[in-house]
N, C-alpha and C positions, 0 to 999 in steps of 0.2 A: 070639599075640594078633592079633585081626582088625583090619585097618586099614580104617576106615569112610570114608576120604577117597579118592575116585576120582582117577585121574591128571589129570582136567580140573578138579578142585576146588582152589581156592587157599585155604589156611588163613587165618582171620582173625588178628588180633593180640591178644595178651594185654596189657592196659593195667594197670599197677600204680598205683592211684589213692589218693593220701593222704587221710586224714581229720583233722579237728581233734583236738587233744589235750584240748580242753575244750569245754563247751557254748557258751561265749561267745567262741570263737576262730575263727569261720567265716572271718574276713578273712585268716587265715593260709594258706588254700588258694588257690593262684594261679588266675586266671580261666581260663587255658587248660586246667587240670585239670578245672575245673567244666564247661567246654565239652565235653570228652571224655565226662564222666559223663552230660551231658544227651543226647548223641547215641547213647549205648549203650542196648541193650535187655537184654542178658544180663549178669548180675552174679553173682560168687561172693564171699561175704562171711563174716566171722567170726561176726557176729550180725545177723540180718535187722532186728530192731527198731531197733538203733542206726543201721543204714544208711538205713532209711526216714526216720528223724529227720533225718539229715544231708542226704539228698536234698531233703526238704521245706524245709530251711533255705536251700537254694540257689535256690529259686524255679524249679523245673523247668518246661520248656515243655510237658510232657505229664503226664498223671496217673501217680502212683506205681504204680498198679495195672498199668500197661503194662510195668513192669520185671519180668523173670523172674529172681527172686532165689533162689539156692541157698546153703546154709550149708556152710562148711568150718571145722571147729574141731579141737581136740586129740582129739576122740572119733570123728572121721570115719574110717572104714576106708580103708585104702590102695586097696582094690579099687574104691572109689567115685570115685577121682580121674579115671579115664578118662571117666566119665559127666559129671563137672563140666567137663571140658575139651572135651566133645563139640561145643558151639556153635562154638568156634574151629576145630575140625577140619572142621566143615561149612561154614566160610567166613564166620562171623559174628565181628565183633570182640567181645571179652569183657573185662569189667573185674573186678578183684579188689580188695577193700577189707578192711582190718583193722578191729579194734574201735576203734583210735585210732592216729594216726601213720602210718608207712609200712608197707605190706604187705610180707611177706617178711622183715622184720627182727624177731626175737623174736616170730614170728607163724607160725601153722600154714600160711599161704598159701604159704610157701616150698616146700612139697611139690608144689603145683600148678605153680609156676614151674619146678621141676626137671623135671616131666613135660613141660611145654611145650617145653623145650629138647630133650628126647629125641624128641619127636614133630615137631620142625621148625617149631614155632609161634614167630613173632617176639614177643619180650618187650620191652615199652616202659615203662620206669620214668618216672613223672612227679614233678616236684619238689613237696615238701611238708614239713611239720614232722616232725622226728625227735627225740624226747626224749633219745635217747642222744647225738646230736651236739650238740644245744643245751646239754645239761648239760656236756659236755666243753668247748665253746666258752666257757662262762661260769665254769668252775671255776678257771681259771688254772693248770691242771696241764698236763702234757706232751701236746701235741696231735700230736707227731711219731710217737710210739710209744704205742699204747694197745690194750687188749684188753677186749672186752665179754664178761663171764662169765655173763650171763643170770641165772638164779636160783641162789643158793647153797643148800647143803643145810640143810633145816629141822632135821634130826637132828644135824648136826655143824656148826652155824653158827660156833661159836668157832674150830674147826679150819680151816674154810674162810676165815674172815677173816684168820687168821694166815698161811695159805698164800698168799693173794693179796697180803698185805702184803709177804711175802718176795719175791714176784715183782716187785712194784713197786720194791723196793729193789735187787734183783739186776740187773734189766734197765732200771732208770730208766724204768719204763713205767706209765702210768696204768691202773688197774684199775677197770672200770665194772661195776656190777651193779644189778639191780632186785629188788623184792620185792612181793608182794601187799600192798595198803595196810594190811590188818589185822595184818600182822607188822612194821610200821614200828617200833613200840616195842621189840620184841625185838631187831631189828637194831641200833638205836641203843644200847640198853643193853649188848649184847655188844661192839659196836665200842669203846665207851668203857671197857669192862672189860679187853679182851684186846689191843688195839692199843697200840703204843708211844707215849709222850707226844709225841714229835716228828713222828709221822706225820700228814700232812695228810689230812683227811677232809672231803669235800664232800657237802652235801645239797641237791638241786635238787627243788623241789616245784611242782606245778601250773603247769608251763611253758606259756608263751604266754597264760595266762589273767590275769584281773585280780588273782588271789591269788598270782601267781608269787613265788617266793623261791628264791634261790641263795646259799648261804653256804659258804665254805671256811675252815676253821680247823684248827689242830693239835688232836690229841686232848686235849692238856693244856688248851687253851683251851675246847674243848667241855665238858670235865669241870667247869669253873667255871660254865658256863651251859648246861646241857643243853637240848635242844629237844624239845618235845612236839608231834609232827606230827598225831596223830590218824590217821584213815584217809584220808589224802590221797595221790594218786599221786606217787611219789617215785623219783628216780634217785640212787644213791650212788656216790661215786668215792673211791678211795684213791690217794694219790700220795706 
């Protein structure tokens, strides 16, 4: 691999910039993170349209057209990562943004962060909203020992739910997972069907927005009054 940084070139930094979890939650992004975003020119983002909308909401001091925005998503070839990191290797500070929340967590941006470490680029995480931690905080479940499972298997959802329920029981460990909004109904239906009556199940929806809702109940309690989420962003926890 060719190293395009000369001995006299100092690498820029890679800033991990948080995004709001909802359209009406711009106030959840700290001022110092917005200041970093405003002074950067080079950005790598999960979705350019979302990022431009976010930047516009922060009242940037320069035209959005001055930002050089490149996309990194689950379809980006590994071979393209070097080009995405190139501005930092050439001495420019570089920002990375997720579709929502914190980049690098349940986010394809983690691949670029990994490369930055290998190439000696300083990585700087900035404070911002994480739906995973916010849900855990509000769930009342064990915050000393927890696992984020990411997405469960669509083809073996019932088996996965039972598997992580057993992990929660065996290790007294909170199990956290997410799902695409259009599968919320299937997740809740399967959870109420296969989990034990005494198992605690938390549903956290639209965190940090005006429509936020977090409820923790036993499966037996949920069965008496099941929740219809629709296609709203949700985090699920088993404890």
